N, C-alpha and C positions, 0 to 999 in steps of 0.2 A: 504494498500501500505507500502512496506516490503521498505526502503531505507537506507541504510549506510551511513552515515554522519560522514566525518572525520576532527570532530572538539571536544573538550572538552563538554561532556556532560551539564557540570555546563555553559557552554554559549550556552546552546541552549533556542529556544524562543518556544519551546512546551507547551501547556497547563499543561502536567503532565512529571516530572523527576523520574527516579528509583532510589532509594536507595538503596546499597547493605549493610543487615547490620546483627548482630548478635543477640541472645537471651536473651544476658544476661547484657544489658547495656552498652556497650562500643562502643564507636564511636573513634577509635584512630589511625586508618591507613584509606589509599586511600580517597576514592571519601567519603566513610562516614564521615571521620575528615570534609570532607570539608563542609559537610551538617553540622555537628555539629558548626563548627563555625560561618556558615552562618545564622544558624537556631536554638538559643539556646532554644526558648521558646518549641519548636519543638523535640529537644533532650531531655528536661527535662519529656516533655511527655514520651519519649519513655524509660527511664531510669524508670519511675512508673510501666509503662505497663510491663516492663522485671521482675522490682521486685514483681510484681503481678504473673509472670511466665504465662503472656496471648499469649506471643507471640512465635511461632513455624515455623520450618518450614512448608511452605504449608500455612501458614496464610498470609493474607497482611494488610496492613494498612496504609490507604489512609492521609497522613496530607493534608487540604485545605486550602493553602495560598492564600494572596489576591490578590496575582499577578501569582503565578503558583502551583499547587498541587505538592506534594512529594508522591510518592508510596512508601512506607519501605518496601523492599522483602528480609525477610528471605534468606541468604543462607549458613549459618553456625550455628550450635547450641549455642558452646562454642567459642570465640575470638583463642582460643589456636589452634583448630580443623581444620583442613581443609574442605571444602565444600565437599557436595556429589551430582555428577550428578543425584540422584533419588530428591533431596530436591527443583535443579531446574527446576524440569520436574513437581514437585508437585505447584510451586507457577505457573510457565505457565499454567497448567489446571486452577488454580482460575482464574487465572486474564482471561481467556479466556471464562470463565463462568459467571463471573461476570463485566467485564468492563463495559458495556453499562450502565446496573444499578448505576453503581459507578458514571456515567458521563461523564467517559474516553473518549474524541473524539481525541487524538491527544498524542502522547507519546514517549520520547526518552528511552531507556533501555543502560544502559553499558554492556559490557562483563560478562554475569553473575556468579560468581563464581572463575574467572578466576586472574589472579595475586595473590592479598594477599589471596585468596583462594585456590590458588594451581591448579585447574583444567587447564586442556587443551583445549583451544580456537578450537582447532581441532573437537575434542568433542562435545563442548556446541555448537557452531556455529550450526549444525544441529536440535539439537534439538530446539533450539530457533527459527530457521526457519519452522519447521515443526508448531507450535502452532502458530506464528506470523505473517509467510506471507500470509495464508488466510482470515486475518481478514480486514473488509472494513475501519479499520480507518486509519488513516497516524502513521506509524510506524517508530521510527527512531534506528537504533543502531549506538553507535559509538563505532565503534573499534578500531581505535586508531587516533589520532590526528597529523595533517599534514599541514603543516605552508605553504598557498598558496600566493604567492605576485605577484605584475605585474613585468614585465618587467623593467630592470635597464633604460632606455632612457621615461620609462612612470611613474616611481616613484612621479615625483616632480606636477603631473596633479592634484592628490589630493589633495597634500600639500595646492598647493597654494589657491584650492577652500575652502579649510578649513578655512582659513583667512576672507574669505565671509560670513561665518554663525556663527550665536554666539548660537544658539539651534538644535531640530531637525527641518529640511527643512519642509516650507510648500510644497503642490503640484504648487506651482506658483514658488515656491524657485527652485526646483527641475525642473521645465522647463525651467527655466533660466539658469540653471547649464550647461545644454545638448550645447549648442553653445559655452558656455566658456571650456568646457572640450573639443569641437572636434577642438577649436582652440588651444589650449595649445597641444593637442598630435601632431597635424599639418600631417606631412608626413609618421611620425614614426608609425601611428595608426595602431594596427594590431588585427587580430584575434587571441584573447589567444589560442584556441584549433590548429586550422588549420595553425599558424602561416603566414597567407596570408594577406597582403596588404589589408585594409578598406578604403573606403570613404565614411563621413557622412556631410549630412547639416541639419540644423533645422533652417526654415523661423519663426517660431513662431507661423506654423501652421501645418507641417507636416516635421515629422524627415522621412530622405530619410538615406539608407544603400548602398553600395553597396560594387563587387567586380570585378574582372576582365570581372565574366562570367555571374552575376546575381545582379541583383538591388530590395529593397525591401522599402515598403512609410508603414508609420505610422500614421494615423490621429490621432483628438482629443483623440476620444475614444479607440483607443489602446492605447495610451499614458497613459491613465486615469484608463484602466485595470492593465497597467502593474505598475501604484503605488501604485495601492488596496492590489496588490501583494507582493511590498515589505513591507508595511504596516504591513501586517501579520508576517513578520520576517523570509523567506524563498522564494527563485525565483531559479527555477529550467529553465533549455532552455527550457523544453517542455511547461512552463507557458509563458514564457517569449516572445516566438513566436509564440504563436495560433493564431496570430491576419496573419502571413505572410509565408508560406512555408517556412520550415528550416531556418529561420532568427534568432533562440534561440541563437546560438552561437555569431552571431556578436551584437545580442543586448546583451548580459551577459556582453561581451569586452567592449561597450560604456560604463554601467552603471558601471561597474567595477572602471571605472574612478571617479567616485563619491566618498566624504569622507563619507560619512553614512553609507558605505557598505563594507562587505569584499569577497573574494573571497575565496571559500570551495571546498573542494571535494567531490563529492557523487559515491554513485552506488548503482544502483536500483537490487533489488531481480531479480535474471534468468538474468540479463546482464552481458558479460562479461567484457567490458572497463568500465571505471570510466567516471566522466564528470565534467566539470564546473558549478557549479552554486553562487549565492547570497547569503548574509544573512544581516541583518541589525547589525552594530558593534556599539555596546550600552554597558554600564557596567553593569555587575548584577545586581540584584537589589532584595531585600527582601523579602521575600513569606513568612515573619511572617502575621498572621490574625489580622484583624481590631478588637479590644477591644470588641467585642461585639458579635464578632466570638467566642472568647475564651474558654468561657464556652463550647462550642457544639465541640471544638477540643478536650477536656480533657473527653467526651465521644467517648469511641472508634468505628472511623466506620470501623468494619470490614466487611472482604470479606472472 
């Protein structure tokens, strides 16, 4: 499934992140520089590979970190020269033919070859969609970064709740926050997509959400499913509302009040409109491999 995710790629919780690189060992600008600063061990290995002239457009190098993987994707031959659309296509063909063998099951892509690469997104986008949309794994394209915040009259809710937890909350703490969030939102609680007024009630057993026209109820099993989806780092309206028809937007609006998540904008491939979703608000973590993995990392994992 292909979804456009309007956040920084480096904030993605996906199993694998794509790093666009050249073939001469320089990570001096853009997302490559961010990866260089974040993953010095990977950068050192990348320089050695380039010194041996082993990296070329159309080849992919997978770095397996302890928390996330990085798929290094050449979009340039030399850093001074622009990208070429044919190199993007060659790399995508390699990815399609080998992602399963590499063990990739979820991946975040940037706009390949755009920005410092000089390619026009209007030309690159249909090529990426052609190769990536048919695949049966979760694929994100981070086409731009759009900050989505709560309405001003609700901004205080996560701030107050944040003062009540010291670490990542447990499921029990998640449940205990729901009535407090409802109380703090009060009569100002609205659906963040439709702006329709919402009412909510949680009695410790069942969560009820309602508009002037419809009411939804979620039992303990439903809430556990929502919690599990959140822990995977990404929650869409479709996943949030699986237990009650068309409840996803209302649920997202309530969960957005919690301090450990943040609102993001997504757009599914083939859909004309974007929608709101949630992801865990967590700091970036190092993807450096454990010491025992380091020797294996120096052995090139090519496709």
